[in-house]
Biotite code that builds the C-alpha atoms (Angstrom):
import biotite.structure as struc

atoms = struc.array([
    struc.Atom([-8.401, -13.271, 12.009], chain_id="A", res_id=1, res_name="MET", atom_name="CA", element="C"),
    struc.Atom([-7.003, -11.028, 9.635], chain_id="A", res_id=2, res_name="GLU", atom_name="CA", element="C"),
    struc.Atom([-5.104, -8.178, 11.008], chain_id="A", res_id=3, res_name="LYS", atom_name="CA", element="C"),
    struc.Atom([-6.708, -4.679, 10.284], chain_id="A", res_id=4, res_name="LEU", atom_name="CA", element="C"),
    struc.Atom([-3.474, -2.894, 10.668], chain_id="A", res_id=5, res_name="LEU", atom_name="CA", element="C"),
    struc.Atom([0.018, -4.122, 8.734], chain_id="A", res_id=6, res_name="LEU", atom_name="CA", element="C"),
    struc.Atom([3.555, -2.585, 10.082], chain_id="A", res_id=7, res_name="SER", atom_name="CA", element="C"),
    struc.Atom([6.124, -1.214, 8.027], chain_id="A", res_id=8, res_name="VAL", atom_name="CA", element="C"),
    struc.Atom([7.966, -3.941, 7.647], chain_id="A", res_id=9, res_name="ASP", atom_name="CA", element="C"),
    struc.Atom([4.738, -6.395, 6.660], chain_id="A", res_id=10, res_name="GLU", atom_name="CA", element="C"),
    struc.Atom([3.783, -3.428, 4.185], chain_id="A", res_id=11, res_name="THR", atom_name="CA", element="C"),
    struc.Atom([7.357, -3.549, 2.609], chain_id="A", res_id=12, res_name="ALA", atom_name="CA", element="C"),
    struc.Atom([7.167, -7.594, 2.726], chain_id="A", res_id=13, res_name="GLU", atom_name="CA", element="C"),
    struc.Atom([3.918, -7.646, 1.308], chain_id="A", res_id=14, res_name="THR", atom_name="CA", element="C"),
    struc.Atom([4.799, -5.088, -1.677], chain_id="A", res_id=15, res_name="LEU", atom_name="CA", element="C"),
    struc.Atom([8.367, -6.669, -2.626], chain_id="A", res_id=16, res_name="ASN", atom_name="CA", element="C"),
    struc.Atom([10.198, -3.102, -1.586], chain_id="A", res_id=17, res_name="LEU", atom_name="CA", element="C"),
    struc.Atom([12.399, -1.861, 1.360], chain_id="A", res_id=18, res_name="SER", atom_name="CA", element="C"),
    struc.Atom([11.371, 0.011, 4.372], chain_id="A", res_id=19, res_name="ARG", atom_name="CA", element="C"),
    struc.Atom([12.275, 3.503, 3.158], chain_id="A", res_id=20, res_name="ASN", atom_name="CA", element="C"),
    struc.Atom([10.472, 2.999, 0.140], chain_id="A", res_id=21, res_name="SER", atom_name="CA", element="C"),
    struc.Atom([7.044, 2.490, 2.272], chain_id="A", res_id=22, res_name="VAL", atom_name="CA", element="C"),
    struc.Atom([7.857, 5.461, 4.112], chain_id="A", res_id=23, res_name="TYR", atom_name="CA", element="C"),
    struc.Atom([8.770, 7.242, 1.251], chain_id="A", res_id=24, res_name="GLU", atom_name="CA", element="C"),
    struc.Atom([5.284, 6.243, -0.342], chain_id="A", res_id=25, res_name="LEU", atom_name="CA", element="C"),
    struc.Atom([3.617, 6.770, 3.367], chain_id="A", res_id=26, res_name="ILE", atom_name="CA", element="C"),
    struc.Atom([5.055, 10.531, 2.830], chain_id="A", res_id=27, res_name="ARG", atom_name="CA", element="C"),
    struc.Atom([3.895, 11.292, -0.683], chain_id="A", res_id=28, res_name="GLN", atom_name="CA", element="C"),
    struc.Atom([0.355, 10.227, 0.401], chain_id="A", res_id=29, res_name="GLY", atom_name="CA", element="C"),
    struc.Atom([0.608, 7.115, -2.098], chain_id="A", res_id=30, res_name="ARG", atom_name="CA", element="C"),
    struc.Atom([0.128, 4.714, 0.776], chain_id="A", res_id=31, res_name="ILE", atom_name="CA", element="C"),
    struc.Atom([-2.677, 5.459, 3.945], chain_id="A", res_id=32, res_name="PRO", atom_name="CA", element="C"),
    struc.Atom([-1.500, 5.774, 7.227], chain_id="A", res_id=33, res_name="ALA", atom_name="CA", element="C"),
    struc.Atom([-2.283, 6.300, 11.060], chain_id="A", res_id=34, res_name="VAL", atom_name="CA", element="C"),
    struc.Atom([0.144, 6.681, 13.772], chain_id="A", res_id=35, res_name="ARG", atom_name="CA", element="C"),
    struc.Atom([0.305, 4.704, 16.407], chain_id="A", res_id=36, res_name="LEU", atom_name="CA", element="C"),
    struc.Atom([1.321, 6.385, 19.360], chain_id="A", res_id=37, res_name="GLY", atom_name="CA", element="C"),
    struc.Atom([4.878, 8.561, 18.911], chain_id="A", res_id=38, res_name="LYS", atom_name="CA", element="C"),
    struc.Atom([6.558, 6.258, 16.552], chain_id="A", res_id=39, res_name="ARG", atom_name="CA", element="C"),
    struc.Atom([4.837, 3.593, 15.087], chain_id="A", res_id=40, res_name="LYS", atom_name="CA", element="C"),
    struc.Atom([2.641, 3.463, 12.201], chain_id="A", res_id=41, res_name="LEU", atom_name="CA", element="C"),
    struc.Atom([0.211, 1.155, 10.504], chain_id="A", res_id=42, res_name="GLY", atom_name="CA", element="C"),
    struc.Atom([-1.367, 0.877, 7.506], chain_id="A", res_id=43, res_name="ILE", atom_name="CA", element="C"),
    struc.Atom([-4.590, -0.091, 7.192], chain_id="A", res_id=44, res_name="PRO", atom_name="CA", element="C"),
    struc.Atom([-5.032, -3.371, 5.137], chain_id="A", res_id=45, res_name="ARG", atom_name="CA", element="C"),
    struc.Atom([-8.369, -2.637, 3.407], chain_id="A", res_id=46, res_name="LYS", atom_name="CA", element="C"),
    struc.Atom([-6.874, 0.882, 2.461], chain_id="A", res_id=47, res_name="GLU", atom_name="CA", element="C"),
    struc.Atom([-3.781, -0.813, 1.195], chain_id="A", res_id=48, res_name="LEU", atom_name="CA", element="C"),
    struc.Atom([-5.870, -3.225, -1.343], chain_id="A", res_id=49, res_name="GLU", atom_name="CA", element="C"),
    struc.Atom([-7.927, -0.385, -2.337], chain_id="A", res_id=50, res_name="ARG", atom_name="CA", element="C"),
    struc.Atom([-4.662, 1.461, -3.441], chain_id="A", res_id=51, res_name="VAL", atom_name="CA", element="C"),
    struc.Atom([-3.082, -1.912, -5.394], chain_id="A", res_id=52, res_name="LEU", atom_name="CA", element="C"),
    struc.Atom([-6.429, -2.886, -7.235], chain_id="A", res_id=53, res_name="GLU", atom_name="CA", element="C"),
    struc.Atom([-6.780, 0.859, -8.426], chain_id="A", res_id=54, res_name="ALA", atom_name="CA", element="C"),
    struc.Atom([-2.850, 1.076, -9.314], chain_id="A", res_id=55, res_name="LYS", atom_name="CA", element="C"),
    struc.Atom([-3.425, -2.468, -11.548], chain_id="A", res_id=56, res_name="GLN", atom_name="CA", element="C"),
    struc.Atom([-6.624, -1.080, -12.711], chain_id="A", res_id=57, res_name="ALA", atom_name="CA", element="C"),
    struc.Atom([-4.963, 1.724, -13.934], chain_id="A", res_id=58, res_name="GLU", atom_name="CA", element="C"),
    struc.Atom([-1.728, -0.267, -15.583], chain_id="A", res_id=59, res_name="GLN", atom_name="CA", element="C"),
    struc.Atom([-4.216, -2.587, -17.651], chain_id="A", res_id=60, res_name="GLN", atom_name="CA", element="C"),
    struc.Atom([-4.661, -2.496, -21.265], chain_id="A", res_id=61, res_name="ILE", atom_name="CA", element="C"),
    struc.Atom([-8.129, -0.790, -22.846], chain_id="A", res_id=62, res_name="PRO", atom_name="CA", element="C"),
    struc.Atom([-9.937, -3.790, -24.617], chain_id="A", res_id=63, res_name="ASN", atom_name="CA", element="C"),
    struc.Atom([-9.647, -1.840, -28.127], chain_id="A", res_id=64, res_name="GLU", atom_name="CA", element="C"),
    struc.Atom([-5.904, -2.610, -28.519], chain_id="A", res_id=65, res_name="TYR", atom_name="CA", element="C"),
    struc.Atom([-6.262, -6.230, -27.572], chain_id="A", res_id=66, res_name="MET", atom_name="CA", element="C"),
    struc.Atom([-7.754, -7.086, -30.672], chain_id="A", res_id=67, res_name="GLU", atom_name="CA", element="C"),
])
């Protein structure tokens, strides 16, 4: 079964970023996170996938430039 939440370390590994970069993206609101207790954060896998898909779509070149 697929995990619903990723840790900051798992997210950093998935995105090939440092832990500090992931914390900064969370602070900026660019990656959604939920607090799990006083100090632990969880990143919802589905939300992270949605953010990445939107970012990928944003970076695609419009068809009119491909001709």
